[in-house]
C-alpha positions as CSV (number, residue, x, y, z in Angstrom):
1,M,0.0,0.1,0.2
2,M,2.7,2.1,1.0
3,G,4.6,1.7,-2.3
4,W,1.5,2.4,-4.2
5,A,1.2,5.8,-2.5
6,T,4.9,6.6,-3.0
7,A,4.6,6.0,-6.6
8,A,1.4,8.2,-6.9
9,L,3.5,10.9,-5.1
10,E,6.7,10.5,-7.5
11,A,4.4,10.8,-10.4
12,L,2.8,13.7,-9.1
13,A,6.1,15.3,-8.5
14,L,7.0,14.7,-12.0
15,A,4.0,15.7,-13.4
16,F,4.5,19.3,-11.5
17,V,8.0,19.4,-12.7
18,F,6.8,18.9,-16.2
19,V,4.3,21.5,-15.9
20,I,6.8,23.9,-14.4
21,G,9.1,23.2,-17.1
22,V,6.5,23.6,-19.9
23,G,5.7,26.8,-18.6
24,F,9.1,28.2,-18.0
25,L,9.6,27.2,-21.7
26,V,6.7,28.7,-23.0
27,V,7.4,32.2,-21.1
28,L,11.1,31.8,-22.3
29,V,9.8,31.7,-26.3
30,L,7.2,34.4,-25.4
31,F,10.1,36.8,-24.0
32,V,12.3,36.1,-27.0
33,L,9.5,36.8,-29.5
34,D,8.0,39.9,-27.6
35,R,11.9,41.4,-27.3
36,T,12.9,40.7,-30.9
37,Q,9.5,42.1,-32.4
38,T,9.2,45.7,-33.6
39,G,5.2,46.5,-33.9
40,D,4.5,47.0,-30.3
41,A,6.6,49.1,-28.1
42,I,5.3,48.0,-24.7
43,R,5.6,44.1,-25.5
44,R,9.3,44.9,-26.8
45,N,10.1,46.9,-23.5
46,Y,8.1,44.8,-21.0
47,P,8.2,41.4,-22.8
48,V,5.3,38.8,-21.6
49,I,4.1,41.1,-18.9
50,G,3.2,43.6,-21.8
51,R,0.9,41.3,-23.3
52,F,-1.7,41.7,-20.1
53,R,-2.5,45.1,-21.4
54,G,-4.1,44.1,-24.6
55,L,-6.0,41.7,-22.5
56,F,-7.3,44.0,-19.9
57,T,-8.0,46.7,-22.7
58,E,-10.5,43.7,-24.3
59,L,-12.0,43.1,-21.0
60,G,-12.2,46.5,-19.8
61,E,-15.5,47.5,-21.1
62,F,-17.2,44.5,-19.9
63,F,-15.9,44.7,-16.4
64,R,-17.0,48.5,-16.8
65,Q,-20.6,47.3,-17.7
66,Y,-21.4,45.3,-14.9
67,F,-19.2,46.2,-12.0
68,F,-18.1,50.2,-12.4
69,A,-20.3,52.1,-14.3
70,M,-23.3,53.9,-12.8
71,D,-26.8,53.2,-13.9
72,R,-26.8,56.0,-16.2
73,E,-23.3,56.7,-17.3
74,E,-22.5,54.0,-20.2
75,M,-22.7,54.8,-23.9
76,P,-24.4,54.3,-26.3
77,F,-27.1,52.9,-23.8
78,N,-26.7,52.9,-20.3
79,R,-27.6,50.0,-17.9
80,A,-31.2,52.0,-16.7
81,Q,-32.2,51.9,-20.5
82,R,-31.0,48.3,-20.9
83,N,-32.9,47.5,-17.8
84,W,-36.4,49.2,-18.7
85,V,-36.0,47.1,-21.9
86,Y,-35.2,43.7,-20.7
87,R,-38.2,44.1,-17.8
88,A,-40.9,45.3,-20.7
89,A,-39.7,42.3,-22.9
90,E,-40.5,40.2,-20.3
91,G,-43.8,41.8,-19.5
92,K,-42.7,42.4,-15.7
93,G,-43.8,45.7,-14.3
94,N,-41.8,48.9,-14.7
95,T,-42.7,50.2,-11.3
96,V,-39.9,51.7,-9.4
97,A,-39.6,52.9,-5.7
98,F,-38.1,55.6,-3.8
99,G,-37.7,58.4,-6.4
100,S,-36.1,58.7,-10.0
101,T,-32.3,58.1,-10.6
102,R,-32.4,60.5,-13.5
103,N,-30.6,63.8,-13.1
104,L,-33.4,66.4,-14.2
105,T,-30.6,68.9,-14.3
106,V,-28.9,67.7,-17.5
107,P,-29.4,70.2,-20.4
108,G,-31.5,68.8,-22.9
109,T,-33.7,66.4,-20.6
110,P,-37.3,66.6,-21.4
111,I,-39.7,67.3,-18.8
112,F,-43.6,66.5,-19.7
113,M,-46.1,68.9,-18.3
114,N,-49.0,66.9,-16.5
115,A,-52.2,68.8,-16.6
116,V,-54.1,70.3,-13.5
117,F,-57.3,68.3,-14.3
118,P,-56.1,65.3,-16.5
119,P,-58.9,63.0,-18.3
120,L,-60.5,60.2,-15.8
121,D,-59.2,57.0,-15.6
122,D,-62.1,55.5,-17.9
123,Q,-61.0,58.3,-20.7
124,Y,-57.7,56.8,-21.3
125,A,-55.7,58.1,-24.2
126,S,-55.8,55.6,-27.0
127,T,-53.9,55.4,-30.3
128,E,-55.9,56.1,-33.2
129,P,-54.9,54.2,-36.9
130,M,-53.5,56.6,-39.0
131,M,-53.3,56.3,-43.2
132,I,-50.0,56.5,-45.2
133,G,-50.4,57.1,-49.0
134,P,-53.7,58.6,-49.8
135,Y,-52.8,58.6,-53.7
136,C,-51.9,55.1,-53.8
137,R,-53.9,52.3,-55.1
138,E,-53.3,50.4,-51.7
139,P,-53.1,52.7,-48.9
140,Y,-51.8,51.7,-45.7
141,S,-53.3,52.2,-41.9
142,A,-51.0,51.9,-39.2
143,T,-52.5,51.0,-35.8
144,S,-49.5,51.6,-33.6
145,I,-47.1,54.7,-33.1
146,F,-44.0,52.5,-32.7
147,H,-42.3,50.3,-35.0
148,I,-39.2,48.2,-35.6
149,S,-36.5,50.3,-37.6
150,G,-34.5,48.8,-40.4
151,M,-32.1,45.8,-39.8
152,S,-31.0,43.7,-42.7
153,Y,-30.9,39.7,-42.8
154,G,-27.3,39.1,-43.2
155,A,-26.5,42.0,-40.6
156,I,-28.9,40.2,-38.4
157,S,-29.5,36.5,-38.0
158,K,-32.2,34.1,-39.3
159,P,-33.3,33.6,-35.8
160,A,-33.6,37.2,-35.1
161,V,-35.4,38.0,-38.0
162,Q,-37.7,35.1,-37.5
163,A,-38.4,36.6,-33.9
164,L,-38.8,40.0,-34.9
165,S,-41.3,39.0,-37.8
166,R,-43.4,37.0,-35.4
167,G,-43.3,39.4,-32.5
168,A,-44.2,42.3,-35.1
169,K,-47.1,40.3,-35.9
170,R,-48.4,39.4,-32.4
171,A,-48.0,43.3,-31.5
172,G,-49.7,44.8,-34.5
173,I,-46.6,46.7,-35.9
174,W,-44.5,46.9,-39.0
175,L,-40.7,45.5,-39.6
176,N,-38.4,47.5,-41.7
177,T,-36.3,45.0,-43.7
178,G,-33.2,46.9,-44.2
179,E,-31.3,47.2,-47.4
180,G,-30.6,43.6,-47.5
181,G,-33.6,42.6,-49.5
182,L,-36.7,40.2,-48.3
183,S,-35.9,36.9,-47.1
184,P,-38.2,34.2,-46.2
185,Y,-37.9,35.0,-42.6
186,H,-39.3,38.4,-42.9
187,L,-42.4,37.0,-44.3
188,E,-42.6,34.0,-41.9
189,G,-44.3,35.6,-39.0
190,G,-47.0,37.2,-41.4
191,C,-46.3,40.9,-40.1
192,D,-46.7,43.9,-42.0
193,I,-43.7,45.0,-43.9
194,V,-41.8,48.1,-45.1
195,F,-39.4,47.1,-47.9
196,Q,-36.3,49.3,-47.8
197,I,-34.5,50.1,-50.9
198,G,-30.7,50.7,-50.5
199,T,-28.5,52.4,-52.9
200,A,-27.2,48.8,-54.0
201,K,-30.8,48.0,-54.8
202,F,-30.5,44.7,-53.2
203,G,-33.6,42.3,-54.0
204,V,-35.1,44.7,-56.6
205,R,-32.1,45.1,-59.1
206,D,-31.5,43.4,-62.4
207,E,-28.0,42.0,-63.2
208,A,-26.7,45.2,-64.0
209,G,-27.4,46.5,-60.6
210,N,-30.3,49.0,-62.1
211,L,-33.6,49.2,-60.3
212,S,-35.9,46.4,-62.0
213,D,-39.6,47.0,-62.5
214,E,-40.1,43.4,-62.5
215,K,-38.5,42.7,-59.2
216,L,-40.6,45.5,-57.6
217,R,-43.5,43.9,-58.7
218,E,-42.5,40.3,-57.3
219,V,-41.8,42.2,-53.8
220,A,-45.1,44.0,-54.0
221,A,-47.3,41.0,-54.6
222,H,-46.4,39.6,-51.1
223,P,-49.6,41.1,-49.2
224,E,-47.4,41.3,-46.1
225,V,-45.3,44.2,-47.7
226,K,-47.0,47.4,-47.2
227,M,-44.7,50.4,-48.0
228,F,-41.4,51.0,-49.7
229,E,-38.9,53.1,-48.3
230,I,-35.7,54.5,-50.0
231,K,-32.8,55.0,-48.1
232,L,-30.8,58.0,-49.1
233,S,-28.8,58.0,-45.8
234,Q,-28.7,56.9,-42.3
235,G,-27.5,58.4,-38.9
236,A,-24.3,56.2,-38.3
237,K,-22.9,56.8,-41.6
238,P,-24.3,59.5,-43.8
239,G,-22.5,60.1,-47.0
240,K,-21.2,56.3,-46.9
241,G,-23.3,53.2,-48.5
242,G,-24.0,50.0,-46.1
243,I,-21.3,47.7,-45.4
244,L,-21.7,44.0,-44.8
245,P,-18.6,42.5,-43.6
246,S,-17.7,39.1,-45.9
247,A,-17.7,37.0,-42.4
248,K,-21.4,37.4,-42.2
249,I,-22.4,36.6,-45.9
250,D,-23.2,32.9,-46.2
251,E,-24.5,31.1,-49.3
252,E,-28.1,32.3,-48.5
253,V,-27.6,35.9,-47.8
254,S,-25.3,35.9,-51.1
255,R,-28.4,34.5,-53.0
256,I,-30.8,37.0,-51.3
257,R,-28.4,40.0,-52.0
258,G,-27.1,38.7,-55.4
259,V,-23.5,39.6,-53.7
260,P,-20.2,37.0,-54.4
261,L,-19.1,35.0,-51.2
262,G,-16.1,36.0,-49.9
263,Q,-16.0,39.8,-50.5
264,D,-17.4,42.5,-48.4
265,A,-21.1,43.6,-49.5
266,I,-20.7,47.7,-49.8
267,S,-23.4,49.6,-51.0
268,P,-22.8,53.1,-53.2
269,N,-22.8,56.2,-50.9
270,R,-26.3,57.2,-52.7
271,H,-28.4,56.5,-55.4
272,R,-26.5,56.9,-58.9
273,E,-29.9,58.0,-60.7
274,V,-30.7,60.5,-58.1
275,D,-28.9,63.5,-58.7
276,D,-31.5,66.0,-57.4
277,F,-35.0,66.3,-55.5
278,D,-36.5,66.4,-59.3
279,D,-34.9,62.8,-59.6
280,L,-36.2,61.6,-56.3
281,L,-39.9,62.7,-56.8
282,D,-39.4,60.5,-60.2
283,L,-38.0,57.4,-58.5
284,M,-40.8,57.5,-55.9
285,G,-43.5,58.0,-58.3
286,R,-42.0,55.2,-60.4
287,I,-42.2,52.9,-57.5
288,R,-45.4,53.9,-56.3
289,E,-46.8,53.6,-59.8
290,V,-45.4,50.1,-60.1
291,T,-46.2,48.8,-56.7
292,G,-49.5,50.6,-56.0
293,K,-48.1,51.2,-52.6
294,P,-46.9,54.2,-50.3
295,V,-43.3,55.3,-50.9
296,G,-41.2,57.4,-48.7
297,F,-37.5,57.8,-47.9
298,K,-35.2,57.8,-45.1
299,T,-32.4,60.4,-44.5
300,C,-30.3,61.8,-42.1
301,I,-29.9,65.6,-42.6
302,G,-27.1,68.1,-42.1
303,S,-28.6,71.0,-42.8
304,A,-32.4,72.1,-43.2
305,D,-31.4,74.6,-45.9
306,P,-31.3,72.1,-49.0
307,W,-34.5,70.6,-47.9
308,F,-36.4,73.8,-48.7
309,D,-36.1,72.8,-52.4
310,L,-37.4,69.8,-52.0
311,F,-40.8,71.0,-50.5
312,K,-40.7,74.1,-53.3
313,R,-40.8,71.4,-55.9
314,I,-43.5,69.5,-54.3
315,K,-45.7,72.8,-54.4
316,E,-44.8,73.0,-57.8
317,R,-45.4,69.7,-59.3
318,G,-48.7,69.0,-57.1
319,E,-48.8,67.0,-53.5
320,E,-49.7,63.8,-55.3
321,C,-45.9,63.5,-56.1
322,A,-44.9,64.2,-52.3
323,P,-43.6,61.4,-50.5
324,D,-46.0,59.3,-48.7
325,F,-43.5,59.6,-45.5
326,I,-40.1,60.5,-44.7
327,T,-38.1,58.8,-42.0
328,V,-35.9,61.5,-40.3
329,D,-32.6,59.6,-39.0
330,G,-30.5,61.1,-36.2
331,G,-26.8,61.3,-36.5
332,E,-26.8,59.0,-33.1
333,G,-28.4,56.2,-35.0
334,G,-26.8,52.7,-34.9
335,T,-25.5,50.4,-37.4
336,G,-23.5,47.0,-37.6
337,A,-20.4,48.6,-39.3
338,A,-19.6,52.1,-39.9
339,P,-16.2,54.2,-39.8
340,M,-15.9,55.7,-36.4
341,P,-15.6,59.5,-37.9
342,L,-18.9,59.2,-39.5
343,I,-20.5,57.6,-36.3
344,D,-19.2,60.3,-34.1
345,L,-18.9,63.3,-36.2
346,V,-21.2,63.7,-39.0
347,G,-25.1,64.2,-39.4
348,L,-27.5,66.6,-36.8
349,P,-28.9,64.9,-34.0
350,L,-32.5,64.0,-34.1
351,R,-33.2,66.9,-31.6
352,E,-32.4,69.3,-34.3
353,A,-33.1,67.2,-37.4
354,L,-36.6,66.4,-36.6
355,I,-37.6,69.7,-35.7
356,R,-36.4,71.1,-39.0
357,M,-38.4,68.7,-41.4
358,V,-41.8,68.9,-39.2
359,D,-41.5,72.4,-39.5
360,L,-40.5,72.3,-43.5
361,R,-43.3,70.1,-43.9
362,D,-45.9,72.1,-42.1
363,L,-45.1,75.1,-43.7
364,A,-45.6,73.5,-47.1
365,G,-48.7,72.7,-46.1
366,L,-48.3,69.1,-45.9
367,H,-49.0,68.0,-42.6
368,D,-52.0,65.6,-43.7
369,R,-50.0,64.2,-46.9
370,I,-46.5,63.4,-45.6
371,R,-45.9,61.4,-42.2
372,I,-43.0,62.0,-40.5
373,V,-41.4,58.7,-39.0
374,A,-38.5,59.4,-36.4
375,A,-35.6,57.0,-35.9
376,G,-32.4,57.4,-33.9
377,K,-31.6,55.9,-30.2
378,L,-35.4,56.0,-29.5
379,V,-35.9,53.0,-26.9
380,A,-38.0,54.1,-24.1
381,P,-41.5,55.6,-23.7
382,G,-40.0,59.0,-22.8
383,D,-38.0,59.0,-26.0
384,V,-41.3,58.4,-28.2
385,A,-43.6,60.7,-26.4
386,W,-40.8,63.6,-26.8
387,A,-40.6,62.7,-30.6
388,I,-44.3,63.0,-30.9
389,C,-44.4,66.1,-29.2
390,L,-42.0,67.7,-31.7
391,G,-44.1,66.5,-34.6
392,A,-43.6,63.0,-35.4
393,D,-46.0,60.5,-36.4
394,F,-44.5,57.3,-35.9
395,V,-41.3,56.4,-34.1
396,T,-39.1,53.4,-35.4
397,S,-36.4,51.6,-33.2
398,A,-33.8,48.9,-34.2
399,R,-31.6,48.8,-31.0
400,G,-34.6,49.0,-28.7
401,F,-35.7,45.5,-30.1
402,M,-32.2,44.1,-30.4
403,F,-32.4,44.7,-26.6
404,S,-35.9,42.8,-26.6
405,L,-34.3,40.0,-28.1
406,G,-31.5,40.0,-25.5
407,C,-28.8,42.1,-27.0
408,I,-26.0,42.6,-24.0
409,Q,-24.4,45.8,-25.9
410,A,-21.5,43.6,-26.6
411,L,-20.4,45.8,-29.5
412,K,-19.7,42.9,-31.8
413,C,-22.3,43.7,-34.3
414,N,-19.6,44.1,-37.0
415,K,-18.0,40.7,-36.4
416,N,-19.5,37.0,-36.7
417,T,-19.0,36.8,-32.9
418,C,-22.2,37.9,-31.3
419,P,-22.6,36.2,-27.9
420,T,-26.3,36.4,-28.1
421,G,-27.0,35.2,-31.6
422,I,-28.7,38.5,-33.1
423,T,-26.0,39.4,-35.3
424,T,-24.1,36.5,-36.3
425,H,-24.3,33.4,-38.7
426,D,-22.2,31.2,-36.5
427,P,-24.6,28.3,-35.8
428,H,-23.5,27.6,-32.4
429,L,-23.9,30.8,-31.3
430,Q,-27.7,31.3,-32.6
431,K,-28.8,28.2,-30.6
432,G,-29.0,30.5,-27.9
433,L,-31.7,32.8,-29.6
434,V,-34.9,30.4,-29.4
435,V,-37.4,32.2,-31.8
436,T,-40.3,30.6,-30.0
437,E,-39.4,32.6,-26.7
438,K,-37.8,35.9,-28.0
439,D,-40.9,36.7,-30.4
440,K,-42.9,37.1,-27.0
441,R,-40.5,39.4,-25.8
442,V,-40.4,41.4,-29.2
443,A,-44.2,41.9,-28.7
444,A,-44.3,42.7,-25.0
445,Y,-41.8,45.4,-25.5
446,A,-43.7,47.1,-28.4
447,R,-46.8,46.8,-26.4
448,S,-45.2,48.2,-23.1
449,V,-43.7,51.3,-25.2
450,A,-47.0,51.8,-26.7
451,S,-49.2,51.6,-23.7
452,E,-46.7,53.9,-21.4
453,V,-46.8,56.6,-24.2
454,E,-50.5,56.6,-24.0
455,T,-50.0,56.9,-20.2
456,I,-47.8,60.1,-20.8
457,A,-50.3,61.5,-23.1
458,H,-52.9,61.0,-20.6
459,S,-51.0,62.7,-18.1
460,V,-50.6,65.7,-20.1
461,G,-54.3,65.7,-20.8
462,V,-54.8,64.6,-24.4
463,A,-57.0,61.7,-25.6
464,E,-54.6,60.6,-28.3
465,P,-50.7,60.5,-28.5
466,R,-50.6,62.3,-31.6
467,L,-52.4,65.5,-29.9
468,M,-49.5,66.0,-28.1
469,R,-47.6,69.3,-28.9
470,R,-44.4,71.3,-28.0
471,R,-46.6,73.1,-25.3
472,H,-46.7,70.0,-23.2
473,M,-43.1,69.5,-22.7
474,R,-40.3,71.5,-21.3
475,V,-36.5,71.3,-21.8
476,V,-33.8,71.8,-19.4
477,Q,-31.4,74.4,-20.2
478,D,-27.7,75.1,-19.4
479,D,-28.6,76.6,-16.1
480,G,-30.5,73.9,-14.9
481,T,-33.8,75.8,-15.3
482,S,-36.3,74.4,-18.1
483,V,-38.0,76.3,-20.8
484,Q,-41.4,75.2,-22.5
485,M,-40.5,73.4,-25.9
486,N,-42.9,75.6,-27.8
487,E,-40.7,79.0,-26.9
488,L,-37.5,77.1,-27.9
489,H,-39.0,75.9,-31.1
490,P,-42.1,78.1,-31.9
491,S,-44.6,76.0,-34.1
492,V,-45.1,77.2,-37.7
493,H,-48.5,78.6,-36.8
494,L,-46.8,81.3,-34.8
495,G,-45.2,83.0,-37.9
496,L,-42.2,83.3,-39.9
497,E,-40.5,85.9,-37.8
498,G,-41.0,83.9,-34.1
499,I,-39.6,80.8,-36.2
500,A,-36.5,82.5,-37.5
501,R,-35.9,84.3,-34.3
502,A,-36.0,81.0,-32.3
503,R,-33.5,79.3,-35.1
504,G,-31.2,82.4,-34.5
505,Y,-29.9,82.9,-38.4
506,K,-31.0,84.7,-41.0
507,Q,-30.5,82.3,-43.6
508,F,-33.4,80.0,-42.3
509,E,-35.7,82.9,-42.3
510,D,-35.1,84.0,-46.0
511,A,-35.5,80.5,-47.2
512,I,-38.8,79.9,-45.2
513,R,-40.0,83.2,-47.3
514,R,-39.0,81.9,-50.5
515,L,-40.6,78.5,-49.8
516,E,-44.0,80.5,-48.7
517,A,-43.8,82.8,-51.8
518,S,-43.6,79.7,-54.0
């Protein structure tokens, strides 16, 4: 017995010595490699130990997210925002205790003005359906305020699209396809679909890459497809087309988009056949005539000035030629892949862009003709109610619905390594996204947002959320005090001089007068 124990101890000792020897050899090899390489100064000066810097840098964002950052500190979405979506998606109550953790003195914070004598509880504010495309053969009546923004199949995974489609059907909202074309998974749930036409015309182009009327008819033949959206630009990368890394292009994505395997799918930075607003109106008219369905466009604006010409041309040509809707994307909008300078530095934030587009529409007398859709980092009821007060008719969100699917903001969307299976085509990682569970979360989140926007509308004293106006909201200023929104940004009904004074520059006043004179 003693002999067996002695042998075992000797074996363990030998194993320990072997492990120590191998470890020493590995360290020695790494030391030599680090000392002799010339690309990394830290590793060259501090061999082996310098390698931990890269590891800690990689892990730092995750440690900050879970252990160190306060609830409202993170970007692009903080823990309080994400947790609200998670609770809403799970159908849990979103009541909190002991007071708000939100700092109400931060400049730009909206404060809704509750009515002194609000409607009684049985006079609850309910959302009315709104028609889009009165001059189309097949107008669309949308029953909700809150919808799913464009996310392409390819940029997001098959089970993610399936869950969104089924969840949208449950909630009675639309699903925007993004620019990647129409996949079977978009149609699977039977929800209303907005088909987005990107600059590469994926899904509706001929062999030469031009827009195909035949392909348009094929897409429009699906009863689920209710509208078409021409993507001019998006907030995360205005001036640059879509980017789908080759790592995320499998055979099916390649077939649906019509792009080769092994290459990044890069869209042009704009539609080649659209050189001015007349071309844009012509393109919308062509698609509307071929499909019979409402047509609008999506854009991120850099200045209001060029857009006066659009509304001037609409007035000259007649309101029948106008877009049925305009989606205004803020510069804070998201994407799966974009150059950092464009994400950080280009495009007006939604708080400025939305007001400008709404005022231009209303000045042109097209309030009931053109619907405004707001997009760009709007994930919670307060965000949606804010956009409605500013004049939006609808709000769409992409990242909010990604959170409802389980997104943890790992910031891996541009790679094929998303840990939740939402933006990856790795079958192993996709297994974590169970469609029959996530579709319920999508629907619950959409219903929660819509319901709580109605709660805000009821509190400010109106019977329908779209009756909220700028006078129902205040905005915190730099000194911590708040100002009523309609004082900062007067409605067009207060006159041109008042608007120009609020905007603070004469060029806007001159352009408004030109528009009115036309």
